[in-house]
C-alpha positions as CSV (number, residue, x, y, z in Angstrom):
1,M,42.7,-8.5,-51.9
2,A,41.4,-8.8,-48.1
3,N,42.7,-5.5,-47.8
4,L,40.3,-3.6,-50.6
5,P,38.1,-0.7,-48.9
6,E,35.0,-2.1,-47.7
7,E,33.1,0.0,-50.3
8,V,35.2,-1.2,-53.1
9,F,34.6,-4.6,-51.9
10,K,30.9,-4.7,-51.9
11,S,31.0,-2.8,-55.2
12,L,32.9,-5.4,-56.9
13,L,30.9,-8.1,-55.3
14,E,27.8,-6.6,-56.9
15,K,28.9,-7.4,-60.3
16,K,27.4,-10.6,-61.3
17,N,28.9,-10.8,-64.8
18,L,32.8,-10.6,-63.7
19,Y,34.8,-13.9,-64.1
20,I,38.5,-14.2,-63.2
21,R,40.4,-17.0,-65.2
22,P,43.8,-18.0,-66.0
23,G,45.4,-16.8,-69.2
24,L,48.6,-17.4,-71.4
25,S,49.9,-13.9,-72.1
26,D,52.2,-12.0,-69.3
27,G,50.4,-9.6,-66.9
28,G,46.5,-9.2,-66.8
29,Y,43.9,-7.6,-68.4
30,V,39.9,-7.3,-68.5
31,L,37.9,-8.1,-71.5
32,S,34.5,-6.2,-71.4
33,L,32.2,-7.9,-73.8
34,K,28.8,-6.5,-74.6
35,V,26.4,-9.8,-75.1
36,N,23.0,-10.5,-75.6
37,N,22.2,-13.7,-73.6
38,D,21.3,-13.9,-70.2
39,I,22.5,-10.5,-69.3
40,K,20.6,-7.3,-69.0
41,K,20.4,-4.9,-72.0
42,G,23.2,-2.6,-71.4
43,E,25.2,-4.8,-68.6
44,R,28.5,-6.0,-70.1
45,L,30.2,-9.3,-69.3
46,Q,33.8,-8.9,-67.6
47,I,36.6,-11.5,-67.9
48,L,39.8,-10.5,-65.7
49,T,42.6,-12.6,-67.0
50,V,45.8,-13.2,-65.3
51,S,48.7,-15.2,-66.8
52,E,49.4,-18.4,-65.5
53,S,52.8,-17.5,-64.8
54,D,52.0,-14.8,-62.8
55,L,49.4,-16.8,-61.0
56,F,52.5,-19.0,-59.7
57,G,54.8,-16.2,-59.6
58,E,55.6,-13.7,-56.7
59,A,52.6,-12.8,-54.6
60,S,53.5,-9.0,-54.3
61,E,53.4,-8.9,-58.3
62,L,50.1,-10.9,-58.5
63,I,48.2,-8.7,-55.9
64,G,49.6,-5.7,-57.8
65,I,48.3,-7.3,-61.1
66,L,44.9,-8.3,-59.6
67,A,44.6,-4.8,-57.8
68,H,45.2,-2.7,-60.9
69,E,42.8,-4.8,-62.8
70,L,40.2,-4.8,-60.3
71,A,40.7,-1.2,-60.4
72,H,39.6,-1.1,-64.1
73,V,36.5,-3.0,-63.3
74,F,35.6,-0.6,-60.6
75,A,36.3,2.4,-62.4
76,G,34.3,1.3,-65.6
77,H,37.1,1.2,-67.9
78,I,36.7,0.0,-71.2
79,G,39.7,-0.1,-73.6
80,S,43.1,0.8,-72.8
81,S,45.5,3.7,-73.0
82,R,48.5,5.4,-71.2
83,E,45.7,7.6,-69.1
84,I,43.4,4.7,-68.5
85,E,46.4,2.5,-67.2
86,R,47.8,5.3,-65.1
87,E,44.2,5.8,-63.6
88,A,44.2,2.2,-62.6
89,D,47.3,2.2,-61.2
90,E,46.0,5.6,-59.0
91,I,43.2,4.1,-58.0
92,A,44.8,0.8,-56.7
93,S,47.4,2.8,-54.9
94,S,44.5,4.7,-53.3
95,W,43.3,1.2,-52.0
96,G,46.7,0.9,-50.3
97,F,48.4,-1.4,-53.1
98,N,51.4,1.0,-54.0
99,A,54.2,-1.3,-53.4
100,E,52.4,-4.1,-55.1
101,I,51.5,-1.8,-58.2
102,K,55.3,-1.0,-58.2
103,D,56.4,-4.7,-58.0
104,S,54.1,-5.7,-60.9
105,R,55.5,-2.6,-62.8
106,G,59.0,-3.9,-62.1
107,I,59.7,-0.5,-60.5
């Protein structure tokens, strides 16, 4: 992820409530939770989850999944739709991860 544009990297570093963890389902996803404890009002806890099989799979696919999921965080997406998923792919591709996005999609 060292290839992220500097302004994107800094923006993601400023997100104090972002956690990355392994999960069981294929691919990746971001849970965006509104909680009342220890987080300022209006802030969300975001948990980026990547399947264990992807963590130990092809590096290019893992990078594509991470870039896509970080694009959701960067864009402030909540929920999922075809449009949101397409936008996350476009954002990650604009960061220079086009080949990795295609690999993660099996294209």
